[in-house]
C-alpha angles and dihedrals in degrees: 000000000000117000089230091058103042109117093341108083129047122231125278136193129218114194127182126207090245090063099261112143132194126189118207141130131296111241098171138033122337118246139064130299131179134196147119109306113225134165127232121200097202116127094205138018100070092149092052090048094050092051096043108114089214086076094061109141092007128115107217122216113196112209095200104094102222113059125168099031094127097037124216137286138192094256105056097072130119097197139007096276146012105290102182115097091226146336132239122192140160105222131020103198120233093235132039109205129177133119089239095047116121101161141016120254092243093052090047092053092047093047090051094047092243118156112221139168132207138176097054130122100266090177090062091045091050091052090052091051092043094051099037100028129238111323138177120273145166134224118205112195109196125214125242110290095021122115137201113269133173090251091057091047090051090049091052092049091050091050091050093051092047096052114116120260114250091223109095093012117133106206099153092085089046096059098031124109114267093223139016121273139175125244127205105156114120134198126307123256129189110259093013107053118204120352133216124239109251102179129024125206103176134042106223130180113205120201110219108218088151101318122194120229092232091061091054090047092053092049091048090048088059094054100267115149098213131211110181113205134190119269093250096053110133118240091242091063092049095047090048087065088064094229123193086215144357124224123205112205137214120263147152135274137031113331092207089065092061097083093154091057094045091056093045093050091048090057094044095051091045089055090064094243111149106256132189125187132191128195107319087017088056091052093047090050089053092051090047089055094051102264125126134239131208140195110256122231090217113026125211116249122152148063101262105069116134114219125187122219105221092200097062106007095242121143123222129191107229145186113244136189117164141112097191128060140189115255102238092202090064097056110126119236093258090064127069128199113243104173137027134186115250089206098064108351095250120151114270102174146358140182135209116251093209104030135054093250133115140153145195131213099212130064109265093181088074099219094167107003146041125322099225096121100037086114088080088079088056089051089056093052090046089055091051092047091050092047091050092049091049092050091051091048091051 
């Protein structure tokens, strides 16, 4: 038993839909939560992961054993709340130490009403998920004085089996903003914090399918005046804003369920407006072009995924967070593959041959994760600059 958990935290139960059960300790809010259980191999960035809207209705297992050692702070967030359905870790360290720390992970989880479990064998859990694929599960965090009983285990198992399947689930409209808003915050610097955009060069409309703050910051840093719009905004409304470019964000759920977004993206790309998609935005762009997507047996979550650039042969280490992928074999002839995963060969990016539009499956904003493919944001601004120059010349 961990020193940090002795006598301090009540018991908790993690049950998987296949009948696997783990008994540990509750380190967050008491109660029951359900979702698709996935594992993430990142060693840092647990606060960014928890607040990433792409984890809506997912219970995240972190494979690195020591989570919480540097605490949390108000700046390292990717949305306005914890989005993950729950958290599973091995070891909650006794001390949280960092000059930016304002709160412990456990207090943060409790304050946000997030159910979480620690002190279980996450290696065993990861092997189950690796061999059987992501599956639904439930965490039951007991209150002080409560104990694990067979009835509570049976209740957790029933909740896991009753959780909705991620396939066919439209979650983009669940996590999206209810109304448009502007964004001017730029990237973080040590000693300064976040900056504010002082001069804009491009008018960009960003679809919020579950957008991360860091993505918006990187666009603003590059001179994009951003208007963030709800996921269900029609293409006509976006094009009426006369954007230099349109950005399609990351997000949770099954892309094939987002029929409203697929139609909107089809119209926007056909208009010739420079368009850049990330993660769910990449998948929606593929569906809009006539390709197909599929639910992966083993989803990609972590900050150590090697991706090959097919244009120059270089390899980048990337941050990934997706359970669906584009079927590369279904790409129409007017699209060309640009990136592939070196883990499993799945498609990681493509570009139109006849339109200024491209996309990437991973998370180039690197929150959390490496910054190897941050240049894709520069590619987007280059496309907008070229399109503007061409329009002036015409």
